[in-house]
C-alpha positions in Angstrom: -22.2 -23.4 -12.7 -18.6 -24.1 -13.8 -15.7 -25.0 -11.4 -12.2 -25.5 -12.7 -9.0 -26.5 -10.9 -6.0 -28.7 -11.3 -5.8 -32.1 -9.6 -2.7 -33.9 -8.3 -1.5 -37.0 -10.1 -2.8 -39.4 -7.5 -6.2 -37.8 -7.7 -6.1 -37.9 -11.5 -5.8 -41.7 -11.4 -8.7 -42.0 -9.0 -10.9 -39.8 -11.2 -10.1 -41.9 -14.3 -11.1 -45.0 -12.4 -14.2 -43.5 -10.7 -15.7 -42.2 -13.9 -14.7 -45.1 -16.2 -18.2 -46.6 -16.4 -20.0 -43.3 -17.2 -17.5 -41.6 -19.5 -18.6 -40.4 -23.0 -17.4 -42.2 -26.1 -16.1 -38.9 -27.6 -13.8 -36.6 -25.7 -12.7 -33.0 -26.4 -9.1 -32.4 -27.7 -6.4 -33.1 -25.0 -9.0 -34.6 -22.6 -8.5 -37.9 -20.9 -12.2 -38.3 -20.6 -15.6 -36.5 -20.4 -18.2 -38.0 -18.2 -21.9 -37.4 -17.1 -22.7 -37.7 -13.4 -26.4 -36.9 -13.1 -26.7 -33.3 -14.3 -22.9 -32.6 -14.1 -20.5 -32.9 -16.9 -16.9 -33.7 -15.8 -13.9 -33.2 -18.1 -10.4 -34.2 -17.1 -7.6 -32.9 -19.3 -4.1 -34.4 -19.8 -2.6 -31.4 -17.9 -4.6 -32.3 -14.8 -7.1 -29.5 -15.2 -10.6 -30.7 -14.4 -13.8 -28.9 -15.3 -17.2 -29.5 -13.6 -20.2 -28.0 -15.4 -23.8 -28.1 -14.4 -26.3 -27.2 -11.6 -24.6 -29.6 -9.2 -21.0 -28.9 -10.2 -20.1 -27.7 -6.7 -21.3 -30.9 -5.1 -19.3 -33.1 -7.5 -16.2 -30.9 -7.3 -16.3 -30.8 -3.5 -15.8 -34.5 -3.3 -12.5 -34.3 -5.1 -11.5 -31.1 -3.2 -12.0 -33.0 0.1 -9.9 -35.8 -1.3 -7.1 -33.4 -2.2 -7.2 -32.0 1.3 -7.1 -35.4 3.0 -4.5 -37.1 0.7 -2.3 -34.2 -0.4 -3.0 -31.4 2.2 -4.1 -29.1 -0.6 -6.8 -26.4 0.1 -8.3 -26.1 -3.4 -10.7 -23.3 -2.4 -7.8 -21.2 -1.0 -5.8 -21.8 -4.2 -8.7 -20.7 -6.3 -9.2 -17.6 -4.2 -5.5 -16.7 -4.6 -5.8 -17.1 -8.4 -8.9 -14.9 -8.4 -7.0 -12.2 -6.5 -4.1 -12.4 -8.8 -6.3 -12.0 -11.9 -8.0 -9.0 -10.3 -4.6 -7.4 -9.7 -3.5 -8.1 -13.3 -6.7 -6.6 -14.6 -6.3 -3.3 -12.7 -7.3 -0.8 -15.3 -7.8 2.3 -13.1 -4.8 4.1 -14.5 -5.2 3.5 -18.2 -5.4 6.8 -20.2 -5.4 8.7 -16.9 -2.9 11.5 -15.9 -1.0 10.2 -12.9 2.0 10.8 -10.6 3.9 7.7 -9.7 7.1 6.9 -7.8 9.4 4.0 -7.7 12.9 3.2 -6.2 16.0 1.2 -7.1 19.1 0.0 -5.3 17.5 -1.4 -2.2 18.5 -4.9 -3.0 22.1 -4.0 -4.1 24.9 -4.1 -1.6 27.0 -1.6 -3.6 25.5 1.7 -4.8 23.0 4.3 -3.6 19.2 4.1 -3.3 17.4 6.3 -5.8 13.7 7.2 -5.7 12.0 9.1 -8.5 8.5 10.6 -8.8 7.3 11.2 -12.4 4.2 13.0 -13.8 2.6 11.4 -16.9 -0.2 13.3 -18.5 -2.2 12.6 -21.7 0.3 14.7 -23.7 3.0 12.1 -22.8 1.1 8.9 -23.6 2.2 8.5 -27.3 5.8 9.2 -26.4 5.8 6.6 -23.7 4.1 4.0 -25.9 6.6 4.7 -28.7 9.6 4.3 -26.3 8.1 1.0 -25.0 8.0 2.2 -21.4 7.4 -0.6 -18.9 8.8 -1.8 -15.6 12.6 -1.2 -15.6 13.3 -4.7 -14.2 11.9 -6.1 -17.5 14.1 -3.8 -19.7 17.8 -4.4 -20.1 20.3 -1.7 -19.2 21.1 -1.0 -22.9 17.5 0.0 -23.6 17.3 2.0 -20.4 20.4 4.0 -21.3 18.8 4.6 -24.7 15.3 5.8 -23.7 15.8 7.3 -20.2 17.5 10.6 -21.4 14.3 11.3 -23.5 12.1 10.6 -20.4 14.3 12.9 -18.3 14.0 15.6 -20.9 10.3 15.3 -21.6 8.7 14.0 -18.4 8.3 16.2 -15.3 10.1 14.4 -12.5 11.9 14.7 -9.2 14.5 12.3 -7.9 16.3 11.7 -4.6 19.7 10.0 -4.4 20.7 8.6 -1.0 24.4 7.9 -1.1 26.1 5.1 0.7 27.6 7.5 3.2 24.2 8.9 4.0 22.6 5.5 4.2 25.2 4.2 6.6 24.5 7.1 9.0 20.7 6.8 9.0 18.4 4.3 10.8 18.6 1.0 9.1 14.9 0.2 8.6 14.8 -0.1 4.8 11.1 0.4 4.5 11.3 3.6 6.6 14.1 4.9 4.5 12.1 4.2 1.3 8.9 5.8 2.8 10.8 9.0 3.7 12.3 9.2 0.2 9.1 8.5 -1.6 7.3 11.2 0.5 10.1 13.7 -0.3 9.9 13.3 -4.1 6.1 13.2 -4.2 5.8 16.4 -2.1 8.4 18.1 -4.3 6.8 17.0 -7.6 3.3 17.8 -6.6 4.4 21.2 -5.5 6.2 21.6 -8.9 3.5 20.1 -11.1 0.6 22.5 -11.8 -1.2 20.1 -14.2 -4.2 18.0 -13.0 -3.8 14.3 -12.2 -6.2 11.6 -11.2 -4.0 9.4 -9.0 -0.7 9.4 -7.1 0.5 5.9 -7.2 3.3 4.2 -5.2 4.5 0.7 -5.8 3.5 -0.9 -2.5 6.5 -2.1 -0.4 4.8 -2.1 3.0 1.4 -1.8 4.5 0.0 1.7 4.0 -0.5 2.1 7.7 3.2 1.5 8.3 4.1 3.9 5.4 2.3 6.8 7.1 3.8 5.9 10.5 7.3 6.1 8.9 6.6 9.6 7.5 4.7 11.1 10.5 7.7 13.3 11.5 8.1 14.8 8.0 7.5 18.5 7.8 5.6 18.0 4.5 3.4 14.9 3.8 1.3 13.8 0.9 -1.2 11.1 2.0 -3.7 10.7 -0.8 -1.8 7.8 -2.2 -3.0 4.7 -4.1 -0.7 1.8 -3.2 -0.5 -0.9 -5.8 1.6 -4.1 -6.0 3.5 -4.4 -9.3 2.5 -0.8 -10.1 5.2 -0.5 -12.8 3.2 -2.9 -15.0 -0.1 -1.0 -14.4 0.7 2.7 -14.2 2.7 4.6 -16.8 4.0 7.2 -14.4 5.4 4.5 -12.1 7.0 2.8 -15.1 8.6 6.0 -16.2 9.8 6.7 -12.6 11.3 3.2 -12.5 13.2 3.7 -15.7 14.6 7.1 -14.7 15.6 5.7 -11.3 17.3 2.8 -12.9 19.2 5.0 -15.4 20.5 7.3 -12.6 21.5 4.2 -10.6 23.5 2.8 -13.5 25.3 6.1 -13.8 26.0 6.4 -10.1 27.1 2.8 -10.0 29.6 3.5 -12.8 31.0 6.5 -10.9 31.7 4.4 -7.9 33.4 1.7 -10.0 35.5 4.3 -11.8 36.6 5.8 -8.5 38.1 2.5 -7.5 39.0 1.3 -11.0 36.7 -1.8 -10.8 33.5 -2.9 -12.5 31.2 -3.3 -9.5 28.8 -6.2 -9.4 25.1 -5.6 -8.8 23.0 -7.6 -6.3 24.1 -9.1 -3.0 25.3 -12.5 -4.0 28.5 -14.5 -3.5 30.4 -12.7 -6.2 29.6 -9.4 -4.5 31.2 -10.8 -1.3 34.4 -11.8 -3.1 34.6 -8.4 -4.7 34.0 -6.6 -1.4 36.8 -8.6 0.3 39.2 -7.7 -2.6 38.3 -4.0 -2.2 38.8 -4.0 1.5 42.2 -5.7 1.2 43.2 -3.1 -1.4 41.7 0.1 0.0 41.1 -0.7 3.7 37.8 -1.4 5.5 36.6 2.2 5.3 36.0 1.7 1.5 32.7 -0.1 2.3 31.4 2.9 4.1 31.7 4.9 0.9 30.3 2.3 -1.6 28.2 -0.3 0.3 25.2 -0.7 2.6 27.0 -1.8 5.8 23.9 -3.4 7.5 23.6 -6.0 4.7 24.8 -9.5 5.7 27.4 -9.1 2.9 29.6 -7.1 5.3 29.9 -10.0 7.8 30.5 -12.4 4.9 33.2 -10.1 3.6 34.9 -10.0 7.0 34.8 -13.8 7.2 36.4 -14.1 3.8 39.2 -11.8 4.8 39.8 -13.6 8.2 39.9 -17.0 6.3 42.4 -15.6 3.9 44.6 -14.3 6.7 44.9 -17.7 8.4 
């Protein structure tokens, strides 16, 4: 049995003292000590990582886990379980070399600009192309590379996209997850109808509980429900990664159109600089400008109004 976890600094000092009389003369590289406690070997590294090995490893480890709980309010078992879940997620190999349909969205965290959802089909005939282009999650690729590779994807990869303008957004219910669910359902239904080739999975980057997703789309005239929801799907499924890049490319282009319309380089995100820019646009073009270029239910709208009021005093 082997148990590994990282101890806090105060526990590290206690361990050094506790095992001082039974530690081995030689220690592994980067280890503070290695000790023998009955049939358990304990190794404490400079980093704070401690390794318990042997038939009674759990008994010896539990003593220090209990001490972490009482002195530092750390639940080591919960931390280890969380790490195991994370490793399982990262090792998700279900979609490797499998034809899939995937969908992803952009623009939901940006005050300015539309929301765009794309569904893409990636079959075995597309794998080499996507590997050559270096397709991966669009958030991990800079805009220059997206502008370079997305046109090829748009030309070669079957896909469907839906662009929700700011005007449309500002006249729809403001539950963001419901909006995304409806848009994902639309592009998936459309692409599945359009794609005649076989696929093994339909993958959606999970943004809400599946039960909520299906509640959001219950009134849709067409629904696709055989969906595999995956967190960080862009890193695990090529079709989701391709959809992400196409969505990002279209978002960049739509964002540029809005900026050109008002002769300004719009800022992405929803931070302080966006608030300042929004206030400047309202002063120049009137408050209705936000209806055309922004998501009014974001807190930025209130902050922009507060900036304008402060300037008018």
